[in-house]
C-alpha positions in Angstrom: 8.7 -15.4 61.2 6.5 -17.0 58.6 2.9 -16.5 57.5 0.0 -17.5 59.6 -1.2 -21.0 58.5 -4.1 -20.7 56.2 -3.7 -17.0 55.5 -3.4 -15.7 51.9 0.4 -15.5 52.0 0.6 -19.1 53.2 -1.9 -20.2 50.5 0.3 -18.4 47.9 3.2 -20.5 49.0 5.2 -18.3 51.3 6.9 -20.2 54.1 9.1 -19.4 57.1 12.5 -18.2 55.9 11.2 -16.7 52.6 12.1 -13.0 52.0 9.6 -10.6 50.4 11.5 -8.4 48.0 8.7 -6.4 46.4 5.1 -5.3 46.9 3.2 -4.2 43.8 6.5 -3.9 41.9 8.0 -1.6 44.6 11.2 -3.1 45.9 11.4 -3.6 49.7 14.8 -4.2 51.2 14.1 -4.1 54.9 11.3 -5.1 57.3 10.5 -1.4 57.8 10.1 -0.9 54.1 7.8 -3.9 53.9 5.7 -2.6 56.8 5.5 0.8 55.1 4.4 -0.7 51.8 1.7 -2.7 53.5 0.6 0.2 55.7 -0.7 1.9 52.6 -3.2 -1.0 52.0 -6.3 -2.3 53.6 -7.9 -5.6 54.2 -9.7 -6.7 51.0 -7.2 -5.0 48.7 -5.2 -7.1 46.3 -1.4 -6.8 46.2 1.3 -8.6 44.2 4.1 -10.0 46.3 7.5 -11.0 45.0 9.7 -13.2 47.2 12.7 -15.4 47.3 12.4 -18.8 49.0 15.1 -20.5 51.0 16.5 -22.3 47.9 16.9 -18.9 46.1 13.9 -19.3 43.7 12.0 -16.1 43.0 8.2 -16.3 43.2 5.4 -13.9 42.4 1.7 -14.1 43.5 -1.3 -11.8 43.8 -3.1 -12.1 47.1 -6.0 -10.4 48.8 -5.1 -8.9 52.1 -6.9 -9.8 55.3 -6.7 -8.4 58.8 -3.8 -10.1 60.6 -3.1 -10.7 64.3 -1.9 -7.8 66.3 1.9 -7.6 66.8 
């Protein structure tokens, strides 16, 4: 799945198929690890995301978290 259109991740440039590989310099190798890293944060906090796009390019951006849709 990709980011919600218009949310901070989408505005930072993440798209469907990109893979987040770190949150605040902490590597995340699985969806569970990503969920755990983000569970320690709240809406309004700033985090730095590092991700690989579908062409293999690595990106880094700092975003302010918002409340997302319920899973």
